[in-house]
All heavy atoms as TSV, in Angstrom:
chain	resi	resn	atom	element	x	y	z
A	1	MET	N	N	3.684	10.193	7.018
A	1	MET	CA	C	4.088	10.334	5.627
A	1	MET	C	C	4.701	11.714	5.448
A	1	MET	O	O	4.253	12.679	6.049
A	1	MET	CB	C	2.859	10.164	4.724
A	1	MET	CG	C	3.130	10.420	3.260
A	1	MET	SD	S	1.697	10.161	2.184
A	1	MET	CE	C	1.960	8.457	1.762
A	2	GLN	N	N	5.679	11.780	4.613
A	2	GLN	CA	C	6.309	13.054	4.294
A	2	GLN	C	C	5.450	13.828	3.289
A	2	GLN	O	O	4.827	13.232	2.403
A	2	GLN	CB	C	7.695	12.818	3.676
A	2	GLN	CG	C	8.691	12.189	4.608
A	2	GLN	CD	C	9.175	13.164	5.666
A	2	GLN	OE1	O	9.248	14.368	5.445
A	2	GLN	NE2	N	9.497	12.634	6.821
A	3	PHE	N	N	5.428	15.145	3.423
A	3	PHE	CA	C	4.671	15.992	2.509
A	3	PHE	C	C	5.118	15.741	1.072
A	3	PHE	O	O	4.298	15.649	0.163
A	3	PHE	CB	C	4.863	17.466	2.889
A	3	PHE	CG	C	3.984	18.402	2.113
A	3	PHE	CD1	C	2.678	18.625	2.504
A	3	PHE	CD2	C	4.461	19.063	0.992
A	3	PHE	CE1	C	1.863	19.491	1.789
A	3	PHE	CE2	C	3.657	19.922	0.271
A	3	PHE	CZ	C	2.349	20.140	0.676
A	4	GLY	N	N	6.424	15.615	0.873
A	4	GLY	CA	C	6.960	15.374	-0.464
A	4	GLY	C	C	6.491	14.069	-1.066
A	4	GLY	O	O	6.220	13.993	-2.266
A	5	GLN	N	N	6.381	13.033	-0.240
A	5	GLN	CA	C	5.899	11.741	-0.734
A	5	GLN	C	C	4.464	11.861	-1.231
A	5	GLN	O	O	4.120	11.349	-2.303
A	5	GLN	CB	C	5.949	10.683	0.374
A	5	GLN	CG	C	7.337	10.279	0.788
A	5	GLN	CD	C	7.298	9.379	2.011
A	5	GLN	OE1	O	6.645	9.683	3.005
A	5	GLN	NE2	N	8.008	8.259	1.924
A	6	LEU	N	N	3.619	12.528	-0.441
A	6	LEU	CA	C	2.224	12.691	-0.838
A	6	LEU	C	C	2.124	13.542	-2.101
A	6	LEU	O	O	1.363	13.220	-3.014
A	6	LEU	CB	C	1.411	13.305	0.300
A	6	LEU	CG	C	-0.083	13.448	0.034
A	6	LEU	CD1	C	-0.734	12.079	-0.197
A	6	LEU	CD2	C	-0.767	14.169	1.187
A	7	SER	N	N	2.900	14.601	-2.166
A	7	SER	CA	C	2.835	15.473	-3.341
A	7	SER	C	C	3.245	14.723	-4.611
A	7	SER	O	O	2.660	14.936	-5.674
A	7	SER	CB	C	3.699	16.715	-3.141
A	7	SER	OG	O	5.060	16.395	-3.077
A	8	GLU	N	N	4.199	13.815	-4.494
A	8	GLU	CA	C	4.628	13.037	-5.666
A	8	GLU	C	C	3.569	12.036	-6.093
A	8	GLU	O	O	3.500	11.664	-7.273
A	8	GLU	CB	C	5.947	12.345	-5.378
A	8	GLU	CG	C	7.115	13.321	-5.313
A	8	GLU	CD	C	8.410	12.683	-4.853
A	8	GLU	OE1	O	8.463	11.452	-4.652
A	8	GLU	OE2	O	9.386	13.438	-4.683
A	9	LEU	N	N	2.728	11.595	-5.170
A	9	LEU	CA	C	1.605	10.724	-5.546
A	9	LEU	C	C	0.575	11.503	-6.357
A	9	LEU	O	O	-0.016	10.977	-7.302
A	9	LEU	CB	C	0.951	10.117	-4.304
A	9	LEU	CG	C	1.778	9.110	-3.520
A	9	LEU	CD1	C	1.039	8.700	-2.243
A	9	LEU	CD2	C	2.086	7.892	-4.373
A	10	TYR	N	N	0.344	12.754	-5.981
A	10	TYR	CA	C	-0.622	13.586	-6.708
A	10	TYR	C	C	-0.065	14.083	-8.038
A	10	TYR	O	O	-0.815	14.282	-8.982
A	10	TYR	CB	C	-1.050	14.783	-5.850
A	10	TYR	CG	C	-2.160	14.450	-4.879
A	10	TYR	CD1	C	-1.888	14.180	-3.553
A	10	TYR	CD2	C	-3.487	14.381	-5.296
A	10	TYR	CE1	C	-2.899	13.867	-2.656
A	10	TYR	CE2	C	-4.508	14.061	-4.421
A	10	TYR	CZ	C	-4.203	13.807	-3.104
A	10	TYR	OH	O	-5.210	13.477	-2.232
A	11	PHE	N	N	1.239	14.308	-8.100
A	11	PHE	CA	C	1.866	14.865	-9.306
A	11	PHE	C	C	3.086	14.043	-9.706
A	11	PHE	O	O	4.231	14.498	-9.595
A	11	PHE	CB	C	2.280	16.325	-9.052
A	11	PHE	CG	C	1.149	17.201	-8.621
A	11	PHE	CD1	C	0.984	17.528	-7.281
A	11	PHE	CD2	C	0.237	17.689	-9.540
A	11	PHE	CE1	C	-0.064	18.330	-6.863
A	11	PHE	CE2	C	-0.821	18.492	-9.135
A	11	PHE	CZ	C	-0.970	18.810	-7.795
A	12	PRO	N	N	2.879	12.823	-10.191
A	12	PRO	CA	C	4.014	11.935	-10.483
A	12	PRO	C	C	4.839	12.335	-11.707
A	12	PRO	O	O	5.974	11.893	-11.849
A	12	PRO	CB	C	3.345	10.576	-10.703
A	12	PRO	CG	C	1.961	10.896	-11.153
A	12	PRO	CD	C	1.599	12.172	-10.441
A	13	SER	N	N	4.302	13.186	-12.559
A	13	SER	CA	C	5.010	13.483	-13.808
A	13	SER	C	C	5.844	14.766	-13.749
A	13	SER	O	O	6.351	15.208	-14.775
A	13	SER	CB	C	4.011	13.570	-14.963
A	13	SER	OG	O	3.090	14.612	-14.723
A	14	VAL	N	N	5.980	15.356	-12.555
A	14	VAL	CA	C	6.792	16.569	-12.436
A	14	VAL	C	C	7.901	16.325	-11.414
A	14	VAL	O	O	7.896	15.312	-10.714
A	14	VAL	CB	C	5.935	17.796	-12.033
A	14	VAL	CG1	C	4.875	18.085	-13.081
A	14	VAL	CG2	C	5.296	17.606	-10.671
A	15	THR	N	N	8.827	17.253	-11.307
A	15	THR	CA	C	9.914	17.099	-10.340
A	15	THR	C	C	9.365	17.151	-8.911
A	15	THR	O	O	8.256	17.654	-8.690
A	15	THR	CB	C	10.965	18.208	-10.506
A	15	THR	OG1	O	10.352	19.464	-10.189
A	15	THR	CG2	C	11.540	18.228	-11.908
A	16	SER	N	N	10.156	16.664	-7.975
A	16	SER	CA	C	9.739	16.653	-6.571
A	16	SER	C	C	9.421	18.052	-6.065
A	16	SER	O	O	8.411	18.259	-5.385
A	16	SER	CB	C	10.830	16.040	-5.695
A	16	SER	OG	O	11.042	14.699	-6.042
A	17	SER	N	N	10.257	19.005	-6.386
A	17	SER	CA	C	10.011	20.372	-5.897
A	17	SER	C	C	8.754	20.964	-6.521
A	17	SER	O	O	7.989	21.657	-5.846
A	17	SER	CB	C	11.223	21.264	-6.146
A	17	SER	OG	O	11.502	21.365	-7.518
A	18	SER	N	N	8.512	20.679	-7.791
A	18	SER	CA	C	7.288	21.165	-8.436
A	18	SER	C	C	6.059	20.503	-7.835
A	18	SER	O	O	5.025	21.159	-7.636
A	18	SER	CB	C	7.323	20.893	-9.938
A	18	SER	OG	O	8.289	21.692	-10.569
A	19	ALA	N	N	6.163	19.222	-7.531
A	19	ALA	CA	C	5.034	18.503	-6.927
A	19	ALA	C	C	4.696	19.096	-5.559
A	19	ALA	O	O	3.521	19.318	-5.248
A	19	ALA	CB	C	5.363	17.019	-6.802
A	20	ARG	N	N	5.711	19.374	-4.761
A	20	ARG	CA	C	5.477	19.976	-3.446
A	20	ARG	C	C	4.832	21.355	-3.590
A	20	ARG	O	O	3.891	21.691	-2.873
A	20	ARG	CB	C	6.780	20.086	-2.655
A	20	ARG	CG	C	7.282	18.765	-2.141
A	20	ARG	CD	C	8.432	18.922	-1.157
A	20	ARG	NE	N	9.541	19.710	-1.664
A	20	ARG	CZ	C	10.557	19.215	-2.357
A	20	ARG	NH1	N	10.616	17.916	-2.630
A	20	ARG	NH2	N	11.532	20.003	-2.762
A	21	ARG	N	N	5.318	22.135	-4.511
A	21	ARG	CA	C	4.772	23.476	-4.732
A	21	ARG	C	C	3.319	23.403	-5.187
A	21	ARG	O	O	2.465	24.147	-4.705
A	21	ARG	CB	C	5.627	24.227	-5.751
A	21	ARG	CG	C	5.264	25.667	-5.917
A	21	ARG	CD	C	6.243	26.465	-6.779
A	21	ARG	NE	N	6.819	25.746	-7.916
A	21	ARG	CZ	C	8.077	25.278	-7.964
A	21	ARG	NH1	N	8.878	25.425	-6.941
A	21	ARG	NH2	N	8.516	24.653	-9.025
A	22	LYS	N	N	3.012	22.472	-6.096
A	22	LYS	CA	C	1.641	22.339	-6.596
A	22	LYS	C	C	0.682	21.901	-5.491
A	22	LYS	O	O	-0.426	22.439	-5.376
A	22	LYS	CB	C	1.584	21.333	-7.751
A	22	LYS	CG	C	2.118	21.867	-9.050
A	22	LYS	CD	C	2.085	20.770	-10.108
A	22	LYS	CE	C	2.539	21.281	-11.437
A	22	LYS	NZ	N	1.427	21.547	-12.329
A	23	LEU	N	N	1.098	20.938	-4.669
A	23	LEU	CA	C	0.225	20.499	-3.582
A	23	LEU	C	C	0.038	21.625	-2.574
A	23	LEU	O	O	-1.076	21.854	-2.088
A	23	LEU	CB	C	0.775	19.248	-2.907
A	23	LEU	CG	C	-0.117	18.653	-1.807
A	23	LEU	CD1	C	-1.513	18.325	-2.317
A	23	LEU	CD2	C	0.538	17.417	-1.210
A	24	ARG	N	N	1.094	22.335	-2.265
A	24	ARG	CA	C	0.990	23.478	-1.345
A	24	ARG	C	C	0.023	24.526	-1.907
A	24	ARG	O	O	-0.807	25.069	-1.179
A	24	ARG	CB	C	2.372	24.083	-1.109
A	24	ARG	CG	C	2.396	25.151	-0.048
A	24	ARG	CD	C	3.796	25.657	0.237
A	24	ARG	NE	N	4.449	26.170	-0.959
A	24	ARG	CZ	C	5.570	25.664	-1.487
A	24	ARG	NH1	N	6.174	24.641	-0.935
A	24	ARG	NH2	N	6.088	26.200	-2.575
A	25	ASP	N	N	0.080	24.774	-3.211
A	25	ASP	CA	C	-0.832	25.736	-3.839
A	25	ASP	C	C	-2.277	25.251	-3.772
A	25	ASP	O	O	-3.190	26.050	-3.543
A	25	ASP	CB	C	-0.431	26.003	-5.286
A	25	ASP	CG	C	0.852	26.806	-5.406
A	25	ASP	OD1	O	1.307	27.378	-4.390
A	25	ASP	OD2	O	1.413	26.837	-6.523
A	26	TRP	N	N	-2.501	23.965	-3.970
A	26	TRP	CA	C	-3.855	23.403	-3.852
A	26	TRP	C	C	-4.386	23.609	-2.446
A	26	TRP	O	O	-5.541	23.972	-2.257
A	26	TRP	CB	C	-3.838	21.920	-4.174
A	26	TRP	CG	C	-3.969	21.574	-5.624
A	26	TRP	CD1	C	-3.856	22.405	-6.703
A	26	TRP	CD2	C	-4.238	20.276	-6.149
A	26	TRP	NE1	N	-4.016	21.700	-7.860
A	26	TRP	CE2	C	-4.266	20.393	-7.556
A	26	TRP	CE3	C	-4.442	19.031	-5.580
A	26	TRP	CZ2	C	-4.505	19.313	-8.391
A	26	TRP	CZ3	C	-4.678	17.956	-6.416
A	26	TRP	CH2	C	-4.713	18.093	-7.799
A	27	ILE	N	N	-3.541	23.345	-1.460
A	27	ILE	CA	C	-3.967	23.510	-0.064
A	27	ILE	C	C	-4.263	24.980	0.219
A	27	ILE	O	O	-5.273	25.305	0.855
A	27	ILE	CB	C	-2.907	22.943	0.907
A	27	ILE	CG1	C	-2.849	21.414	0.769
A	27	ILE	CG2	C	-3.220	23.348	2.347
A	27	ILE	CD1	C	-1.699	20.761	1.519
A	28	ARG	N	N	-3.426	25.871	-0.250
A	28	ARG	CA	C	-3.648	27.311	-0.046
A	28	ARG	C	C	-4.967	27.769	-0.663
A	28	ARG	O	O	-5.640	28.633	-0.114
A	28	ARG	CB	C	-2.522	28.116	-0.694
A	28	ARG	CG	C	-1.286	28.201	0.110
A	28	ARG	CD	C	-0.298	29.085	-0.623
A	28	ARG	NE	N	1.002	29.081	0.023
A	28	ARG	CZ	C	2.127	29.342	-0.590
A	28	ARG	NH1	N	2.141	29.617	-1.881
A	28	ARG	NH2	N	3.255	29.319	0.069
A	29	SER	N	N	-5.313	27.220	-1.811
A	29	SER	CA	C	-6.523	27.662	-2.505
A	29	SER	C	C	-7.799	27.050	-1.922
A	29	SER	O	O	-8.894	27.522	-2.206
A	29	SER	CB	C	-6.432	27.346	-4.001
A	29	SER	OG	O	-6.486	25.954	-4.219
A	30	ASN	N	N	-7.660	26.007	-1.112
A	30	ASN	CA	C	-8.816	25.349	-0.503
A	30	ASN	C	C	-8.858	25.766	0.976
A	30	ASN	O	O	-8.257	25.136	1.829
A	30	ASN	CB	C	-8.691	23.837	-0.652
A	30	ASN	CG	C	-9.934	23.108	-0.239
A	30	ASN	OD1	O	-10.606	23.488	0.708
A	30	ASN	ND2	N	-10.241	22.032	-0.950
A	31	HIS	N	N	-9.592	26.846	1.249
A	31	HIS	CA	C	-9.574	27.434	2.585
A	31	HIS	C	C	-10.136	26.502	3.654
A	31	HIS	O	O	-9.642	26.495	4.781
A	31	HIS	CB	C	-10.309	28.769	2.580
A	31	HIS	CG	C	-9.670	29.766	1.671
A	31	HIS	ND1	N	-8.441	30.323	1.920
A	31	HIS	CD2	C	-10.083	30.273	0.484
A	31	HIS	CE1	C	-8.116	31.140	0.934
A	31	HIS	NE2	N	-9.097	31.135	0.046
A	32	SER	N	N	-11.139	25.709	3.314
A	32	SER	CA	C	-11.682	24.781	4.314
A	32	SER	C	C	-10.671	23.690	4.645
A	32	SER	O	O	-10.530	23.302	5.813
A	32	SER	CB	C	-13.008	24.177	3.854
A	32	SER	OG	O	-12.849	23.414	2.683
A	33	LEU	N	N	-9.944	23.207	3.656
A	33	LEU	CA	C	-8.892	22.214	3.897
A	33	LEU	C	C	-7.771	22.823	4.733
A	33	LEU	O	O	-7.319	22.224	5.710
A	33	LEU	CB	C	-8.335	21.686	2.576
A	33	LEU	CG	C	-7.089	20.803	2.666
A	33	LEU	CD1	C	-7.325	19.583	3.544
A	33	LEU	CD2	C	-6.639	20.388	1.265
A	34	GLN	N	N	-7.354	24.007	4.372
A	34	GLN	CA	C	-6.273	24.662	5.098
A	34	GLN	C	C	-6.659	24.875	6.564
A	34	GLN	O	O	-5.862	24.614	7.466
A	34	GLN	CB	C	-5.945	25.995	4.432
A	34	GLN	CG	C	-4.686	26.634	4.931
A	34	GLN	CD	C	-4.333	27.872	4.131
A	34	GLN	OE1	O	-5.205	28.661	3.757
A	34	GLN	NE2	N	-3.057	28.058	3.863
A	35	SER	N	N	-7.878	25.298	6.796
A	35	SER	CA	C	-8.342	25.520	8.165
A	35	SER	C	C	-8.394	24.209	8.951
A	35	SER	O	O	-7.973	24.150	10.113
A	35	SER	CB	C	-9.719	26.174	8.126
A	35	SER	OG	O	-10.236	26.326	9.410
A	36	ALA	N	N	-8.900	23.165	8.319
A	36	ALA	CA	C	-8.992	21.863	8.985
A	36	ALA	C	C	-7.599	21.307	9.302
A	36	ALA	O	O	-7.374	20.746	10.375
A	36	ALA	CB	C	-9.774	20.877	8.115
A	37	LEU	N	N	-6.654	21.476	8.381
A	37	LEU	CA	C	-5.285	21.020	8.626
A	37	LEU	C	C	-4.649	21.783	9.783
A	37	LEU	O	O	-3.973	21.200	10.617
A	37	LEU	CB	C	-4.432	21.180	7.362
A	37	LEU	CG	C	-4.649	20.147	6.263
A	37	LEU	CD1	C	-3.922	20.564	4.993
A	37	LEU	CD2	C	-4.198	18.775	6.708
A	38	ARG	N	N	-4.896	23.068	9.824
A	38	ARG	CA	C	-4.350	23.871	10.931
A	38	ARG	C	C	-4.923	23.402	12.261
A	38	ARG	O	O	-4.227	23.430	13.276
A	38	ARG	CB	C	-4.625	25.342	10.700
A	38	ARG	CG	C	-3.719	25.923	9.658
A	38	ARG	CD	C	-3.809	27.427	9.601
A	38	ARG	NE	N	-2.833	27.923	8.643
A	38	ARG	CZ	C	-3.073	28.903	7.802
A	38	ARG	NH1	N	-4.235	29.521	7.804
A	38	ARG	NH2	N	-2.143	29.291	6.961
A	39	GLY	N	N	-6.177	22.982	12.252
A	39	GLY	CA	C	-6.793	22.443	13.457
A	39	GLY	C	C	-6.111	21.171	13.940
A	39	GLY	O	O	-6.192	20.823	15.119
A	40	LEU	N	N	-5.428	20.481	13.030
A	40	LEU	CA	C	-4.687	19.270	13.393
A	40	LEU	C	C	-3.212	19.559	13.683
A	40	LEU	O	O	-2.423	18.640	13.887
A	40	LEU	CB	C	-4.786	18.241	12.255
A	40	LEU	CG	C	-6.169	17.659	11.988
A	40	LEU	CD1	C	-6.132	16.749	10.764
A	40	LEU	CD2	C	-6.673	16.907	13.201
A	41	GLY	N	N	-2.841	20.844	13.660
A	41	GLY	CA	C	-1.463	21.206	13.985
A	41	GLY	C	C	-0.568	21.457	12.791
A	41	GLY	O	O	0.632	21.680	12.947
A	42	TRP	N	N	-1.127	21.436	11.599
A	42	TRP	CA	C	-0.328	21.658	10.395
A	42	TRP	C	C	0.031	23.128	10.265
A	42	TRP	O	O	-0.763	24.014	10.547
A	42	TRP	CB	C	-1.125	21.221	9.169
A	42	TRP	CG	C	-0.445	21.457	7.860
A	42	TRP	CD1	C	0.458	20.646	7.259
A	42	TRP	CD2	C	-0.634	22.562	6.962
A	42	TRP	NE1	N	0.852	21.177	6.059
A	42	TRP	CE2	C	0.200	22.355	5.855
A	42	TRP	CE3	C	-1.414	23.707	7.013
A	42	TRP	CZ2	C	0.263	23.245	4.795
A	42	TRP	CZ3	C	-1.342	24.602	5.963
A	42	TRP	CH2	C	-0.510	24.363	4.865
A	43	LYS	N	N	1.256	23.386	9.829
A	43	LYS	CA	C	1.715	24.729	9.487
A	43	LYS	C	C	2.359	24.638	8.120
A	43	LYS	O	O	2.945	23.613	7.771
A	43	LYS	CB	C	2.757	25.229	10.483
A	43	LYS	CG	C	2.257	25.395	11.875
A	43	LYS	CD	C	3.386	25.863	12.763
A	43	LYS	CE	C	3.053	25.579	14.195
A	43	LYS	NZ	N	4.178	25.754	15.084
A	44	GLU	N	N	2.253	25.704	7.368
A	44	GLU	CA	C	2.892	25.697	6.058
A	44	GLU	C	C	4.383	25.456	6.246
A	44	GLU	O	O	5.016	26.056	7.106
A	44	GLU	CB	C	2.655	27.030	5.348
A	44	GLU	CG	C	2.889	26.919	3.873
A	44	GLU	CD	C	2.305	28.076	3.103
A	44	GLU	OE1	O	1.162	28.458	3.361
A	44	GLU	OE2	O	3.028	28.576	2.239
A	45	GLY	N	N	4.924	24.554	5.489
A	45	GLY	CA	C	6.327	24.186	5.619
A	45	GLY	C	C	6.536	22.898	6.392
A	45	GLY	O	O	7.649	22.388	6.428
A	46	CYS	N	N	5.461	22.367	6.989
A	46	CYS	CA	C	5.568	21.078	7.693
A	46	CYS	C	C	6.003	20.009	6.703
A	46	CYS	O	O	5.497	19.942	5.593
A	46	CYS	CB	C	4.228	20.658	8.289
A	46	CYS	SG	S	3.850	21.409	9.853
A	47	ARG	N	N	6.923	19.179	7.123
A	47	ARG	CA	C	7.386	18.107	6.244
A	47	ARG	C	C	6.710	16.789	6.566
A	47	ARG	O	O	6.557	15.950	5.695
A	47	ARG	CB	C	8.892	17.958	6.361
A	47	ARG	CG	C	9.612	19.158	5.802
A	47	ARG	CD	C	11.084	18.973	5.826
A	47	ARG	NE	N	11.720	20.169	5.285
A	47	ARG	CZ	C	12.994	20.268	5.089
A	47	ARG	NH1	N	13.786	19.269	5.386
A	47	ARG	NH2	N	13.497	21.374	4.600
A	48	LYS	N	N	6.333	16.597	7.827
A	48	LYS	CA	C	5.684	15.344	8.228
A	48	LYS	C	C	4.191	15.563	8.338
A	48	LYS	O	O	3.734	16.553	8.898
A	48	LYS	CB	C	6.221	14.874	9.572
A	48	LYS	CG	C	7.548	14.197	9.476
A	48	LYS	CD	C	7.682	13.204	10.597
A	48	LYS	CE	C	8.501	12.076	10.056
A	48	LYS	NZ	N	8.293	10.827	10.576
A	49	LEU	N	N	3.440	14.615	7.801
A	49	LEU	CA	C	1.988	14.643	7.901
A	49	LEU	C	C	1.533	13.442	8.719
A	49	LEU	O	O	2.012	12.331	8.515
A	49	LEU	CB	C	1.354	14.563	6.506
A	49	LEU	CG	C	1.695	15.690	5.539
A	49	LEU	CD1	C	1.145	15.361	4.150
A	49	LEU	CD2	C	1.135	17.010	6.032
A	50	THR	N	N	0.605	13.687	9.627
A	50	THR	CA	C	0.036	12.587	10.398
A	50	THR	C	C	-0.945	11.832	9.505
A	50	THR	O	O	-1.409	12.364	8.487
A	50	THR	CB	C	-0.703	13.110	11.638
A	50	THR	OG1	O	-1.847	13.861	11.210
A	50	THR	CG2	C	0.200	13.964	12.520
A	51	PRO	N	N	-1.297	10.610	9.884
A	51	PRO	CA	C	-2.305	9.885	9.102
A	51	PRO	C	C	-3.625	10.654	8.987
A	51	PRO	O	O	-4.266	10.635	7.931
A	51	PRO	CB	C	-2.486	8.579	9.888
A	51	PRO	CG	C	-1.162	8.364	10.548
A	51	PRO	CD	C	-0.695	9.754	10.924
A	52	LYS	N	N	-4.019	11.377	10.033
A	52	LYS	CA	C	-5.255	12.167	9.974
A	52	LYS	C	C	-5.136	13.289	8.947
A	52	LYS	O	O	-6.095	13.578	8.234
A	52	LYS	CB	C	-5.583	12.761	11.343
A	52	LYS	CG	C	-6.140	11.760	12.312
A	52	LYS	CD	C	-6.545	12.439	13.610
A	52	LYS	CE	C	-7.087	11.408	14.581
A	52	LYS	NZ	N	-7.541	12.015	15.828
A	53	MET	N	N	-3.973	13.915	8.874
A	53	MET	CA	C	-3.759	14.977	7.892
A	53	MET	C	C	-3.842	14.433	6.471
A	53	MET	O	O	-4.448	15.044	5.594
A	53	MET	CB	C	-2.414	15.658	8.113
A	53	MET	CG	C	-2.324	16.483	9.361
A	53	MET	SD	S	-0.632	17.095	9.558
A	53	MET	CE	C	-0.754	17.933	11.118
A	54	VAL	N	N	-3.227	13.267	6.254
A	54	VAL	CA	C	-3.258	12.645	4.927
A	54	VAL	C	C	-4.696	12.312	4.537
A	54	VAL	O	O	-5.128	12.601	3.413
A	54	VAL	CB	C	-2.363	11.383	4.894
A	54	VAL	CG1	C	-2.529	10.643	3.573
A	54	VAL	CG2	C	-0.903	11.757	5.107
A	55	MET	N	N	-5.447	11.746	5.465
A	55	MET	CA	C	-6.849	11.398	5.176
A	55	MET	C	C	-7.660	12.657	4.859
A	55	MET	O	O	-8.487	12.659	3.947
A	55	MET	CB	C	-7.471	10.650	6.357
A	55	MET	CG	C	-6.916	9.254	6.555
A	55	MET	SD	S	-7.131	8.186	5.109
A	55	MET	CE	C	-8.895	8.034	5.077
A	56	LEU	N	N	-7.417	13.717	5.599
A	56	LEU	CA	C	-8.128	14.970	5.378
A	56	LEU	C	C	-7.826	15.529	3.993
A	56	LEU	O	O	-8.730	15.964	3.272
A	56	LEU	CB	C	-7.723	15.972	6.460
A	56	LEU	CG	C	-8.522	17.246	6.563
A	56	LEU	CD1	C	-9.979	16.936	6.904
A	56	LEU	CD2	C	-7.921	18.130	7.631
A	57	ILE	N	N	-6.569	15.492	3.607
A	57	ILE	CA	C	-6.193	15.976	2.272
A	57	ILE	C	C	-6.887	15.135	1.203
A	57	ILE	O	O	-7.451	15.663	0.243
A	57	ILE	CB	C	-4.658	15.950	2.099
A	57	ILE	CG1	C	-4.013	17.023	3.000
A	57	ILE	CG2	C	-4.256	16.157	0.634
A	57	ILE	CD1	C	-2.509	16.941	3.115
A	58	MET	N	N	-6.894	13.828	1.382
A	58	MET	CA	C	-7.534	12.944	0.399
A	58	MET	C	C	-9.041	13.156	0.351
A	58	MET	O	O	-9.656	13.066	-0.713
A	58	MET	CB	C	-7.218	11.489	0.711
A	58	MET	CG	C	-5.804	11.115	0.401
A	58	MET	SD	S	-5.546	9.353	0.704
A	58	MET	CE	C	-3.841	9.194	0.287
A	59	GLN	N	N	-9.648	13.456	1.484
A	59	GLN	CA	C	-11.091	13.733	1.501
A	59	GLN	C	C	-11.421	14.990	0.718
A	59	GLN	O	O	-12.439	15.052	0.034
A	59	GLN	CB	C	-11.589	13.871	2.936
A	59	GLN	CG	C	-11.670	12.566	3.686
A	59	GLN	CD	C	-11.986	12.769	5.159
A	59	GLN	OE1	O	-12.027	13.887	5.660
A	59	GLN	NE2	N	-12.201	11.676	5.853
A	60	HIS	N	N	-10.556	15.992	0.809
A	60	HIS	CA	C	-10.819	17.265	0.130
A	60	HIS	C	C	-10.393	17.253	-1.337
A	60	HIS	O	O	-11.041	17.870	-2.172
A	60	HIS	CB	C	-10.108	18.403	0.853
A	60	HIS	CG	C	-10.835	18.905	2.039
A	60	HIS	ND1	N	-10.787	18.285	3.263
A	60	HIS	CD2	C	-11.649	19.971	2.196
A	60	HIS	CE1	C	-11.533	18.951	4.115
A	60	HIS	NE2	N	-12.064	19.979	3.498
A	61	LEU	N	N	-9.300	16.565	-1.640
A	61	LEU	CA	C	-8.751	16.616	-2.990
A	61	LEU	C	C	-9.008	15.347	-3.799
A	61	LEU	O	O	-8.711	15.319	-4.987
A	61	LEU	CB	C	-7.241	16.881	-2.936
A	61	LEU	CG	C	-6.802	18.150	-2.206
A	61	LEU	CD1	C	-5.291	18.271	-2.224
A	61	LEU	CD2	C	-7.450	19.374	-2.816
A	62	GLY	N	N	-9.486	14.301	-3.143
A	62	GLY	CA	C	-9.659	13.027	-3.827
A	62	GLY	C	C	-8.386	12.197	-3.700
A	62	GLY	O	O	-7.343	12.687	-3.285
A	63	GLU	N	N	-8.495	10.950	-4.057
A	63	GLU	CA	C	-7.331	10.052	-3.995
A	63	GLU	C	C	-6.333	10.439	-5.081
A	63	GLU	O	O	-6.728	10.860	-6.165
A	63	GLU	CB	C	-7.780	8.598	-4.205
A	63	GLU	CG	C	-8.737	8.133	-3.134
A	63	GLU	CD	C	-8.223	6.966	-2.350
A	63	GLU	OE1	O	-7.154	6.427	-2.682
A	63	GLU	OE2	O	-8.892	6.596	-1.387
A	64	PRO	N	N	-5.048	10.299	-4.767
A	64	PRO	CA	C	-4.035	10.634	-5.793
A	64	PRO	C	C	-4.095	9.687	-6.976
A	64	PRO	O	O	-4.564	8.613	-6.903
A	64	PRO	CB	C	-2.715	10.519	-5.071
A	64	PRO	CG	C	-2.960	10.012	-3.714
A	64	PRO	CD	C	-4.441	9.911	-3.534
């Protein structure tokens, strides 16, 4: 899944760029999530998310 697609699920009422920025800010503020994502190979600016990364984000932030 693309990072932008997931961000739009979490923030459907804002523009695509705002949704991406908001999701990135949520990840930055959740240090345990950020650390776990990095353990799966995620880097800030990644556009593609693996299914494991998506599940991890949903576990930490809840379903969109």
